[in-house]
C-alpha positions as MATLAB code, in Angstrom:
seq = 'XXXXXXXXXXXXXXXXXXXXXXXXXXXXXXXXXXXXXXXXXXXXXXXXXXXXXXXXXXXXXXXXXXXXXXXXXXXXXXXXXXXXXXXXXXXXXXXXXXXXXXXXXXXXXXXXXXXXXXXXXXXXXXXXXXXXXXXXXXXXXXXXXXXXXXXXXXXXXXXXXXXXXXXXXXXXXXXXXXXXXXXXXXXXXXXXXXXXXXXXXXXXXXXXXXXXXXXXXXXXXXXXXXXXXXXXXXXXXXXXXXXXXXXXXXXXXXXXXXXXXXXXXXXXXXXXXXXXXXXXXXXXXXXXXXXXXXXXXXXXXXXXXXXXXXXXXXXXXXXXXXXXXXXXXXXXXXXXXXXXXXXXXXXXXXXXXXXXXXXXXXXXXXXXXXXXXXXXXXXXXXXXXXXXXXXXXXXXXXXXXXXXX';
ca = [
     -74.451  -12.755   37.417;
     -77.329  -13.978   35.250;
     -76.799  -17.326   33.641;
     -76.313  -17.551   29.920;
     -79.450  -19.680   29.601;
     -81.645  -17.046   31.267;
     -80.231  -14.423   28.938;
     -80.961  -16.590   25.919;
     -84.485  -17.276   27.138;
     -85.386  -13.591   27.441;
     -83.443  -12.868   24.250;
     -85.600  -15.413   22.440;
     -88.677  -13.538   23.641;
     -87.282  -10.297   22.245;
     -86.579  -11.984   18.907;
     -90.178  -13.163   18.693;
     -91.512   -9.718   19.651;
     -89.374   -7.891   17.080;
     -90.285  -10.433   14.392;
     -94.005  -10.016   15.036;
     -93.686   -6.213   15.151;
     -91.844   -6.186   11.809;
     -94.492   -8.419   10.220;
     -97.203   -6.127   11.572;
     -95.550   -2.979   10.193;
     -94.819   -4.553    6.805;
     -98.481   -5.474    6.379;
     -99.949   -2.179    7.589;
    -100.354    1.317    6.099;
     -96.977    2.117    7.670;
     -95.160   -0.393    5.445;
     -93.688    2.236    3.113;
     -92.206    4.151    6.062;
     -90.741    0.943    7.514;
     -88.995    0.107    4.236;
     -87.986    3.730    3.603;
     -86.107    3.887    6.896;
     -84.274    0.635    6.131;
     -83.310    1.956    2.674;
     -81.746    5.162    4.021;
     -78.089    5.458    2.964;
     -75.211    6.158    5.355;
     -71.649    6.938    4.318;
     -68.333    6.659    6.161;
     -64.710    6.915    4.999;
     -62.531    9.039    2.776;
     -62.049    8.701   -0.984;
     -61.312    5.134   -2.076;
     -61.425    3.939    1.511;
     -65.114    4.659    1.954;
     -68.301    2.667    2.394;
     -71.836    3.693    1.464;
     -74.640    1.329    2.484;
     -78.310    1.337    3.339;
     -79.302    0.997    6.973;
     -80.400   -2.571    6.229;
     -76.953   -3.448    4.887;
     -75.194   -1.747    7.795;
     -77.180   -4.008   10.124;
     -76.564   -7.177    8.100;
     -72.930   -6.577    7.111;
     -71.641   -4.591   10.091;
     -73.578   -5.121   13.307;
     -73.922   -8.837   12.559;
     -70.138   -9.019   12.638;
     -70.477   -8.737   16.428;
     -72.893  -11.680   16.350;
     -70.271  -13.713   14.481;
     -67.582  -12.492   16.876;
     -69.649  -13.933   19.716;
     -70.099  -17.187   17.765;
     -66.326  -17.344   17.261;
     -65.661  -16.787   20.962;
     -68.115  -19.563   21.859;
     -66.430  -21.936   19.427;
     -62.955  -21.155   20.788;
     -64.109  -21.510   24.400;
     -65.747  -24.860   23.706;
     -62.609  -26.096   21.932;
     -60.376  -25.025   24.830;
     -62.320  -25.940   27.966;
     -65.808  -27.016   26.950;
     -67.695  -29.886   25.394;
     -65.424  -29.928   22.332;
     -62.146  -29.974   24.291;
     -61.698  -33.761   24.176;
     -62.669  -36.572   21.817;
     -64.819  -38.239   24.449;
     -66.859  -35.073   25.011;
     -66.947  -33.890   21.418;
     -67.851  -36.999   19.406;
     -71.604  -37.093   20.067;
     -72.387  -33.382   19.430;
     -70.031  -33.245   16.430;
     -71.522  -36.335   14.786;
     -75.062  -35.162   15.578;
     -74.346  -31.723   14.117;
     -72.868  -33.256   10.952;
     -76.025  -35.330   10.475;
     -78.100  -32.244   11.211;
     -76.365  -30.416    8.370;
     -76.106  -33.198    5.788;
     -79.717  -34.430    5.740;
     -81.365  -30.974    5.487;
     -78.962  -30.090    2.658;
     -79.788  -33.390    0.942;
     -83.556  -32.879    1.264;
     -83.285  -29.332   -0.075;
     -81.104  -30.514   -2.964;
     -83.604  -33.224   -3.904;
     -86.457  -30.692   -3.861;
     -84.511  -28.210   -5.997;
     -82.596  -30.543   -8.305;
     -82.303  -29.038  -11.784;
     -83.361  -25.557  -10.612;
     -81.178  -22.491  -10.062;
     -82.594  -22.318   -6.515;
     -80.369  -25.276   -5.639;
     -77.730  -22.774   -4.516;
     -79.773  -22.279   -1.331;
     -78.950  -25.780   -0.035;
     -77.254  -24.376    3.100;
     -80.283  -22.405    4.345;
     -81.883  -25.270    6.341;
     -78.595  -26.476    7.844;
     -78.447  -23.880   10.647;
     -79.717  -23.897   14.251;
     -80.671  -20.831   16.317;
     -79.318  -21.573   19.784;
     -81.132  -18.670   21.487;
     -84.556  -19.959   20.478;
     -83.666  -23.615   21.067;
     -82.353  -22.992   24.586;
     -85.378  -20.782   25.241;
     -87.743  -23.665   24.460;
     -85.742  -25.944   26.767;
     -86.095  -23.444   29.587;
     -89.862  -23.295   29.142;
     -89.845  -26.910   30.323;
     -88.055  -25.997   33.556;
     -86.427  -28.647   35.715;
     -87.802  -31.623   33.778;
     -84.938  -31.154   31.320;
     -81.586  -32.395   32.707;
     -78.593  -30.067   32.573;
     -76.695  -32.525   30.354;
     -79.296  -32.198   27.603;
     -78.806  -28.412   27.649;
     -75.043  -28.871   27.470;
     -75.455  -31.260   24.543;
     -77.712  -28.833   22.651;
     -75.290  -25.959   23.251;
     -72.327  -27.963   21.931;
     -74.343  -29.225   18.950;
     -75.449  -25.694   18.032;
     -71.887  -24.370   18.289;
     -70.593  -27.082   15.928;
     -73.536  -26.198   13.684;
     -72.486  -22.520   13.774;
     -68.915  -23.487   12.881;
     -70.231  -25.356    9.849;
     -72.314  -22.336    8.818;
     -69.297  -20.033    9.121;
     -67.207  -22.311    6.887;
     -70.036  -22.517    4.321;
     -70.443  -18.730    4.238;
     -66.693  -18.171    3.846;
     -66.170  -20.821    1.155;
     -69.453  -21.026   -0.782;
     -71.086  -17.606   -0.535;
     -68.124  -15.397   -1.358;
     -68.183  -12.900   -4.224;
     -65.264  -11.865   -6.453;
     -62.052  -11.698   -4.476;
     -59.821   -8.608   -4.375;
     -56.317   -9.975   -3.822;
     -55.046   -6.577   -2.626;
     -57.562   -6.246    0.186;
     -57.359   -9.952    1.032;
     -53.604   -9.613    1.562;
     -54.221   -6.508    3.672;
     -56.726   -8.439    5.824;
     -54.204  -11.279    6.164;
     -51.590   -8.788    7.344;
     -53.969   -7.387    9.986;
     -54.723  -10.934   11.153;
     -50.966  -11.538   11.498;
     -50.697   -8.432   13.697;
     -53.530   -9.708   15.918;
     -51.848  -13.093   16.247;
     -48.576  -11.382   17.145;
     -50.372   -9.487   19.922;
     -51.673  -12.796   21.220;
     -48.236  -14.411   21.161;
     -46.747  -11.396   22.958;
     -49.320  -11.857   25.720;
     -51.337   -8.682   25.182;
     -54.596   -8.795   27.146;
     -55.893   -5.325   26.232;
     -59.240   -5.961   24.559;
     -59.515   -2.389   23.281;
     -56.417   -2.882   21.118;
     -57.881   -6.077   19.673;
     -61.192   -4.326   18.980;
     -59.633   -1.316   17.263;
     -57.458   -3.493   15.037;
     -60.503   -5.708   14.512;
     -62.345   -2.775   12.916;
     -59.512   -2.469   10.378;
     -59.740   -6.224    9.781;
     -63.490   -5.892    9.165;
     -62.961   -3.087    6.630;
     -60.351   -4.990    4.611;
     -62.443   -8.178    4.751;
     -65.478   -6.284    3.443;
     -63.452   -4.816    0.594;
     -61.842   -8.184   -0.220;
     -65.122   -9.765   -1.349;
     -65.349  -12.241    1.535;
     -68.463  -11.559    3.587;
     -67.483   -9.001    6.228;
     -69.051  -10.920    9.120;
     -66.304  -13.563    8.783;
     -63.955  -10.942   10.261;
     -65.755  -11.441   13.590;
     -64.867  -15.138   13.686;
     -61.273  -14.425   12.622;
     -60.911  -11.798   15.365;
     -62.304  -14.237   17.947;
     -59.553  -16.724   17.081;
     -56.923  -14.196   18.222;
     -58.474  -13.267   21.589;
     -56.420  -14.808   24.437;
     -58.110  -17.490   26.535;
     -55.808  -17.498   29.589;
     -58.158  -19.832   31.459;
     -57.108  -20.334   35.077;
     -59.635  -23.111   35.562;
     -60.639  -26.135   33.542;
     -64.224  -25.744   34.690;
     -66.348  -27.096   31.868;
     -68.390  -24.851   29.638;
     -71.479  -26.655   30.793;
     -70.825  -25.818   34.440;
     -69.670  -22.319   33.594;
     -72.590  -21.200   31.461;
     -75.476  -23.516   32.276;
     -75.490  -23.741   36.042;
     -78.299  -22.044   37.926;
     -76.211  -19.639   39.946;
     -77.730  -16.694   41.812;
     -77.881  -13.217   40.331;
     -74.920  -11.735   42.117;
     -71.352  -10.624   41.553;
     -69.360  -12.325   44.304;
     -65.591  -12.372   44.657;
     -65.216  -15.726   42.920;
     -67.309  -14.575   39.968;
     -65.379  -11.323   39.668;
     -62.068  -13.185   39.834;
     -63.178  -15.616   37.172;
     -64.312  -12.818   34.876;
     -60.959  -11.037   35.037;
     -58.880  -14.180   34.486;
     -59.715  -14.541   30.810;
     -59.946  -11.825   28.127;
     -61.996  -14.244   26.015;
     -64.589  -14.758   28.754;
     -64.669  -11.031   29.527;
     -65.421  -10.227   25.892;
     -67.944  -13.059   25.597;
     -69.896  -11.969   28.670;
     -69.876   -8.353   27.534;
     -71.078   -9.211   24.043;
     -73.918  -11.463   25.222;
     -76.045   -8.525   26.367;
     -75.236   -6.406   23.308;
     -75.944   -9.216   20.850;
     -78.888  -10.803   22.660;
     -80.789   -7.638   23.559;
     -79.620   -5.395   20.727;
     -78.192   -6.852   17.546;
     -80.254  -10.033   17.137;
     -83.619   -8.312   17.803;
     -82.581   -5.471   15.458;
     -81.611   -8.009   12.787;
     -84.994   -9.712   13.207;
     -86.843   -6.391   13.009;
     -84.951   -5.308    9.879;
     -85.311   -8.599    8.015;
     -88.637  -10.103    9.106;
     -90.794   -7.355    7.581;
     -92.304   -9.562    4.890;
     -95.521   -8.930    3.009;
     -98.004  -11.731    3.653;
     -99.707  -11.055    0.324;
     -98.349  -14.151   -1.393;
     -99.977  -16.645   -3.708;
    -100.178  -20.408   -3.606;
     -97.584  -20.600   -6.353;
     -95.044  -18.847   -4.130;
     -95.618  -21.305   -1.292;
     -95.003  -24.377   -3.442;
     -91.748  -22.998   -4.853;
     -89.113  -25.777   -4.505;
     -86.847  -23.491   -2.422;
     -89.656  -22.789    0.041;
     -90.599  -26.479    0.286;
     -86.949  -27.547    0.556;
     -86.243  -25.145    3.421;
     -89.357  -26.181    5.351;
     -88.783  -29.913    4.955;
     -85.048  -29.513    5.581;
     -85.576  -27.779    8.922;
     -88.598  -29.738   10.169;
     -87.748  -33.199    8.814;
     -84.082  -33.194    7.856;
     -82.767  -31.694   11.077;
     -84.482  -34.112   13.438;
     -83.681  -37.207   11.333;
     -80.088  -36.130   10.744;
     -79.316  -35.384   14.388;
     -80.971  -38.465   15.895;
     -79.704  -40.934   13.254;
     -76.083  -39.795   13.493;
     -76.312  -39.759   17.305;
     -77.670  -43.313   17.259;
     -74.947  -44.410   14.845;
     -72.249  -42.876   17.069;
     -73.531  -44.664   20.171;
     -74.186  -47.926   18.305;
     -70.617  -48.032   16.978;
     -69.302  -47.107   20.456;
     -67.718  -43.901   19.179;
     -69.745  -42.012   21.791;
     -72.040  -42.517   24.756;
     -75.327  -40.936   25.748;
     -74.812  -38.144   28.326;
     -75.505  -39.220   31.881;
     -79.199  -38.936   32.768;
     -80.276  -38.376   29.150;
     -82.742  -40.724   27.419;
     -83.195  -41.324   23.699;
     -86.579  -39.633   23.918;
     -84.981  -36.474   25.288;
     -82.278  -36.602   22.642;
     -84.973  -36.880   19.971;
     -86.652  -33.814   21.456;
     -83.388  -31.903   21.067;
     -83.166  -33.161   17.469;
     -86.522  -31.475   16.855;
     -85.314  -28.239   18.470;
     -82.271  -28.167   16.188;
     -84.720  -27.408   13.369;
     -85.231  -23.902   14.761;
     -83.188  -22.059   12.130;
     -84.226  -18.398   12.366;
     -81.217  -16.021   12.679;
     -78.531  -17.991   10.813;
     -80.972  -19.446    8.262;
     -82.356  -15.983    7.449;
     -78.800  -14.665    7.196;
     -77.849  -17.350    4.646;
     -81.155  -16.770    2.797;
     -80.133  -13.119    2.331;
     -76.722  -14.158    1.016;
     -78.298  -16.555   -1.493;
     -81.415  -14.750   -2.723;
     -80.655  -11.141   -1.789;
     -83.659   -8.845   -1.439;
     -85.847  -10.675   -3.940;
     -89.462  -11.734   -3.482;
     -88.248  -15.337   -3.241;
     -86.006  -14.390   -0.313;
     -89.046  -13.027    1.543;
     -91.087  -16.165    0.863;
     -88.186  -18.330    2.058;
     -88.101  -16.234    5.252;
     -91.730  -17.153    5.856;
     -90.807  -20.788    5.354;
     -88.001  -20.426    7.903;
     -90.341  -18.816   10.432;
     -93.024  -21.480    9.934;
     -90.505  -24.334   10.128;
     -88.902  -22.884   13.258;
     -92.338  -22.696   14.921;
     -93.148  -26.322   14.046;
     -89.694  -27.535   15.119;
     -89.928  -25.665   18.432;
     -93.447  -26.915   19.159;
     -92.516  -30.471   18.166;
     -89.420  -30.432   20.364;
     -91.401  -29.093   23.315;
     -94.031  -31.830   22.956;
     -91.478  -34.637   22.595;
     -89.455  -33.465   25.609;
     -92.632  -33.069   27.651;
     -93.777  -36.584   26.733;
     -90.357  -38.132   27.433;
     -90.239  -36.858   31.029;
     -90.504  -39.567   33.639;
     -91.047  -38.265   37.190;
     -88.773  -39.836   39.789;
     -90.328  -42.796   41.583;
     -90.961  -42.501   45.300;
];
């Protein structure tokens, strides 16, 4: 079985490739065909229970629900058996993630104070774990396992914050009828859990109904993925930590122990199955569909307060927020540094947390839609993610101390 880290590393490469390909198409003579395909309409349903969307919206509102389902499964797993399962384990990544959300939002707000673009304050608060873990893996064995575990936990708390923000802040007009219907479907899923049902197909089929009612309710449809994840049974037979389970360098094989472990937990079965679909399919497709930005922009576009706020929030706010709140947690004895991890390495991870990409672009689309400003903000996200990744790589490289003989 391939480790989760190796999957994320190669998945990060696919994200970069699809992003570059989309940028190339959008700035070539083929640009009109690229956009025409994304604007094609597709219809499903009957009468009032129907949905008609462009291909772009089907990707962003439907396929990305599976991305959020995976995020929800990761959050639940970490809360049950992982780095967020006890106060001692959870304090440092939680506090670091809070700082990594507050300071970028504050910097963006300062840059956009008095402007209607202030509503985009949440864009620089997100971290793309696939890219961040990918950069860590480029450094090989000089990065201790505990720093990878810390980054994973931090990013998952970060994702939880993003999910809450999307559900509470970026929600359109609510339809009480469909919201009640979605609540009823959620109750059915919880009842299945309580009754001990482990059939994932039943959960998935009912989950599609949940997604439809959530979409119609006015709450962003992707939230249905997180809600569905909360109902999937854990049934963990082992308290093996998430760090050991997903970050260890195990061989690429399916032995009896691995097979047994996979069949013990419906949650882990679904999570492992979704990793390949999301990492190699949905996230690259999302990048390809949304990164096709025209590079014909003026200086005035680049100095827009939203563009500046996003860049500074990701590059400056993330690193300062994560490292300062981590230091405060350790200084006040609320938490301890992970074993074998130095402050220099932790600062390198703080840099990497500024790689926003997938979640930042997703929030950008919710805030600014398909406007020219949204495209310019995407460029800011891409540029900031590159600087944050390069900065993190350099800091981690410089903080490595080879073992003495």
